[in-house]
N, C-alpha and C positions, 0 to 999 in steps of 0.2 A: 587805245583798245576800248571797244564799246562794252556795255554791260552784258550783251549776249556773248561776247568773246572771253569774258573773265571766267577763270576756273573758280568754282564754288563747291563747297561740300553739299552733299545731298541733303535735302530737308527731311525732317521726321515724316512729313506727310507723303513725300515722294517715296521714301523707303517703305512706309506702310502700304502704299499702293502697290509697289513692286512685290512685297511679301504676298499680298492678296493675289496678284496675277500669277506668281510662281506657285502658290498653293493650289490655285485652280488648275494650272497646267499639270502639276503633280498628280492631282486627283484624277483628271481626265486620262493621264497617261496610265495610271494604275488600273483604270477601267477599260483600257484598250481603245479609247476614243480618239487617239492621236494616230495619224497615218504612220506606217513604218518608215516612209521616207523622211517625215518630219522628226520622228524619234531618232533616226540615225544621224541626221544633220545636227540636232540639238545635242545629242550625245557626244559627237566629235567636238563641237564647239565648247561645250562645258568641260570636257575632259582636258582640252588644251588650256582653257581659262583657269580651271581650278587645280590643274596639275594632277588630275585623277587618271587612273587607268581607263583606256577607252572601252573596256568591257564592263565597266561599272554601270549598273542599270540607271537609266535616265532619272527615274524616280529618286534614287539615292543621291544623285548629284544635285537635283532640285532641292531635296530636303537639306543637304549640306549648305547650299546657297541661302536658303531661308533661315537656317540657324545662324549663319554668319551675319546676315542682315539684322536679325533679332538681337544678336550680341552687340552689334554696332550701335543699336538703339538703346542698349542697356536693359533689354527685356529678358526675362528668364527663359532659358531654353531647356 
């Protein structure tokens, strides 16, 4: 197994970067800057991955995911 094939926990830096990307996406979604098609696709995907109801607003699911990542890093939520 090569280093690229090994399973490794996410680094703090990568988790921080993901939090930033998700927070940006959440903000753009709240402002209506995300196409309806993209919102629907992301909503379905996150509902499935998070075990949320498909009618949950995308912004709420993104906020949940951000909170989970922050908690995983030991940051206050």
